[in-house]
C-alpha positions as CSV (number, residue, x, y, z in Angstrom):
1,M,69.0,-56.7,-66.4
2,S,67.4,-57.9,-69.6
3,K,65.8,-55.6,-72.1
4,K,62.5,-57.3,-71.6
5,Q,62.6,-56.7,-67.9
6,E,63.4,-53.0,-68.4
7,E,60.4,-52.6,-70.7
8,T,58.2,-54.2,-68.1
9,D,59.4,-51.9,-65.4
10,I,58.9,-48.8,-67.5
11,K,55.4,-50.0,-68.4
12,E,54.5,-50.5,-64.7
13,T,55.9,-47.1,-63.8
14,K,53.8,-45.4,-66.5
15,E,50.7,-47.2,-65.4
16,E,51.2,-46.0,-61.8
17,E,51.7,-42.4,-63.0
18,V,48.5,-42.6,-65.1
19,K,46.5,-44.0,-62.1
20,T,47.9,-41.3,-59.8
21,Q,47.0,-38.5,-62.2
22,A,43.6,-40.0,-62.9
23,S,42.9,-40.2,-59.1
24,A,44.0,-36.7,-58.5
25,V,41.9,-35.4,-61.4
26,S,38.8,-37.3,-60.2
27,E,39.1,-36.6,-56.4
28,E,40.1,-32.9,-56.2
29,P,37.0,-31.4,-57.7
30,V,34.7,-33.5,-55.4
31,V,36.6,-32.4,-52.3
32,E,36.5,-28.8,-53.3
33,E,32.8,-29.0,-54.3
34,C,31.9,-30.6,-50.8
35,A,33.9,-28.0,-49.0
36,A,32.1,-25.3,-51.0
37,E,28.7,-26.8,-50.0
38,I,29.5,-27.6,-46.3
39,D,31.3,-24.5,-45.0
40,P,28.6,-21.8,-45.5
41,K,25.9,-24.0,-43.9
42,A,28.2,-24.9,-41.0
43,A,28.9,-21.2,-40.4
44,E,25.2,-20.4,-40.6
45,I,24.4,-23.2,-38.0
46,V,27.2,-21.9,-35.7
47,A,25.8,-18.4,-36.0
48,F,22.2,-19.6,-35.2
49,N,23.5,-21.6,-32.2
50,M,25.3,-18.5,-30.9
51,K,22.1,-16.4,-31.4
52,I,20.0,-19.0,-29.6
53,G,22.5,-19.0,-26.7
54,E,22.3,-15.2,-26.4
55,L,18.5,-15.2,-26.5
56,E,18.3,-17.9,-23.9
57,S,20.6,-15.9,-21.7
58,E,18.6,-12.8,-22.2
59,V,15.3,-14.7,-21.4
60,A,16.8,-16.1,-18.2
61,S,17.9,-12.6,-17.1
62,L,14.5,-11.1,-17.9
63,K,12.8,-13.9,-16.0
64,D,15.0,-13.3,-13.0
65,Q,14.2,-9.6,-13.1
66,L,10.5,-10.3,-13.4
67,L,10.6,-12.7,-10.4
68,R,12.5,-10.1,-8.3
69,K,10.0,-7.3,-9.2
70,Q,7.0,-9.6,-8.4
71,A,8.6,-10.3,-5.0
72,D,9.2,-6.6,-4.4
73,V,5.6,-5.8,-5.3
74,E,4.3,-8.5,-3.0
75,N,6.5,-7.3,-0.1
76,F,5.3,-3.7,-0.7
77,R,1.7,-4.9,-0.7
78,K,2.1,-6.8,2.6
79,R,3.9,-3.8,4.1
80,L,1.0,-1.5,3.1
81,I,-1.5,-3.8,4.6
82,R,0.5,-4.1,7.8
83,D,1.0,-0.3,8.0
84,K,-2.8,0.3,7.4
85,D,-3.7,-2.2,10.1
86,D,-1.3,-0.5,12.5
87,A,-2.7,2.9,11.6
88,V,-6.2,1.8,12.3
89,Q,-5.3,-0.1,15.5
90,F,-3.3,2.7,17.0
91,A,-5.0,5.8,15.4
92,N,-6.3,6.9,18.8
93,T,-3.1,6.5,20.7
94,K,-2.7,10.3,21.3
95,L,-6.3,10.7,22.4
96,I,-6.0,7.8,24.8
97,T,-2.8,9.2,26.2
98,D,-4.4,12.6,26.7
99,L,-7.3,10.9,28.6
100,L,-5.0,9.2,31.0
101,Q,-4.5,12.3,33.1
102,P,-8.2,12.9,33.6
103,L,-8.6,9.2,34.6
104,D,-5.9,9.7,37.2
105,D,-7.8,12.8,38.4
106,F,-11.0,10.8,38.8
107,D,-9.1,8.1,40.7
108,R,-7.8,10.7,43.1
109,A,-11.3,12.2,43.5
110,I,-12.7,8.7,44.3
111,A,-9.9,8.1,46.8
112,A,-10.7,11.5,48.5
113,A,-14.4,10.7,48.6
114,E,-13.6,7.5,50.6
115,T,-11.9,9.5,53.3
116,T,-14.2,12.6,53.6
117,K,-17.9,13.2,53.9
118,D,-17.6,16.8,52.7
119,F,-20.0,16.9,49.7
120,Q,-18.8,20.3,48.6
121,T,-15.2,19.2,48.4
122,M,-16.2,16.2,46.3
123,Y,-18.4,18.3,44.1
124,D,-15.6,20.8,43.5
125,G,-13.2,18.1,42.7
126,I,-15.5,16.5,40.1
127,V,-16.2,19.9,38.5
128,M,-12.4,20.6,38.3
129,V,-11.7,17.2,36.6
130,R,-14.5,17.8,34.1
131,S,-13.2,21.3,33.3
132,H,-9.7,20.0,32.8
133,L,-11.0,17.1,30.6
134,L,-13.1,19.5,28.4
135,G,-10.2,22.0,28.2
136,M,-7.8,19.3,27.0
137,L,-10.2,17.9,24.4
138,E,-10.8,21.5,23.1
139,R,-7.1,22.4,22.9
140,N,-5.7,19.2,21.6
141,W,-8.6,17.8,19.6
142,G,-10.8,20.7,18.5
143,L,-13.9,19.5,20.5
144,S,-16.4,22.1,21.5
145,R,-19.8,22.2,23.1
146,I,-22.8,23.4,21.3
147,E,-24.3,26.2,23.3
148,A,-28.0,25.8,22.6
149,V,-30.2,27.6,25.3
150,G,-31.5,30.9,24.1
151,K,-30.4,30.3,20.5
152,E,-32.8,30.1,17.5
153,F,-33.6,26.5,16.8
154,D,-31.2,25.2,14.1
155,P,-31.9,21.6,12.9
156,S,-28.3,21.2,11.8
157,E,-27.2,21.6,15.4
158,H,-30.3,20.8,17.5
159,E,-32.5,17.8,17.8
160,A,-35.9,18.8,19.1
161,C,-37.2,16.4,21.7
162,M,-40.0,18.6,23.0
163,M,-42.0,21.5,21.5
164,T,-43.9,24.0,23.7
165,E,-45.7,27.2,22.9
166,D,-44.1,30.2,24.4
167,P,-45.6,33.7,24.0
168,S,-42.2,35.3,24.6
169,C,-40.8,33.5,21.5
170,K,-40.9,35.4,18.2
171,V,-39.2,32.4,16.4
172,E,-38.6,28.8,17.4
173,T,-36.1,29.1,20.2
174,V,-34.2,26.6,22.4
175,L,-35.5,26.8,25.9
176,E,-33.7,23.9,27.5
177,D,-30.7,21.7,26.8
178,L,-31.7,18.1,27.5
179,G,-28.5,16.6,26.1
180,T,-25.2,18.4,25.3
181,G,-24.2,18.5,21.7
182,Y,-20.6,18.6,20.4
183,K,-18.7,19.8,17.4
184,L,-15.3,18.5,16.2
185,H,-13.5,21.2,14.2
186,D,-16.8,23.0,13.5
187,R,-18.5,19.7,12.3
188,V,-21.4,18.5,14.4
189,I,-20.7,15.1,15.7
190,R,-23.6,15.0,18.1
191,P,-26.5,17.4,17.9
192,A,-27.9,18.9,21.2
193,K,-31.1,17.4,22.4
194,V,-33.3,20.3,23.2
195,R,-36.8,21.6,24.2
196,V,-38.0,24.1,21.8
197,G,-40.3,27.0,22.4
198,K,-42.4,28.1,19.5
199,P,-44.4,31.3,19.0
200,V,-48.1,31.2,20.0
201,E,-50.3,31.0,16.9
202,G,-53.1,33.5,16.4
């Protein structure tokens, strides 16, 4: 190889080394600077995305719980309405059941009346049915008659339909029971309709 050719090869080799070093010097700081700028922001974005995902999951869970509770409340409301309607509709079931026996007794009395002309027997049968009915209502339901005749007139229990002067009365007194009154557990549910005697004036 000639000396000139060797010099040329050496020159080209040096030029390539210089270019490589220049390229390394110019590129490395840029790459490091970009990496320094991108990595923190990327990490922050990833963290935000993860937080958003967690919040979306929590919102979905709370929404599901809310919908379930709303459904439970609605079902409870409907059940209360149904129970109330049933309670109102069947509140008197026990009373009606207790009245069935007296109804059966009246049916038997009517059947007996069709086969006999004995008035006393019919009368006794009706009195017995009435006595049993009143006894059942008193024992099971607290119903009682207001005994009015001979008692001092009491407007809380008696309804005066007639007033007559009676010299034997020192105070206003019930002389006649025109319509039986009743109490339920000591509360007047129907006052007795009565004729009242009042003292003679003068």
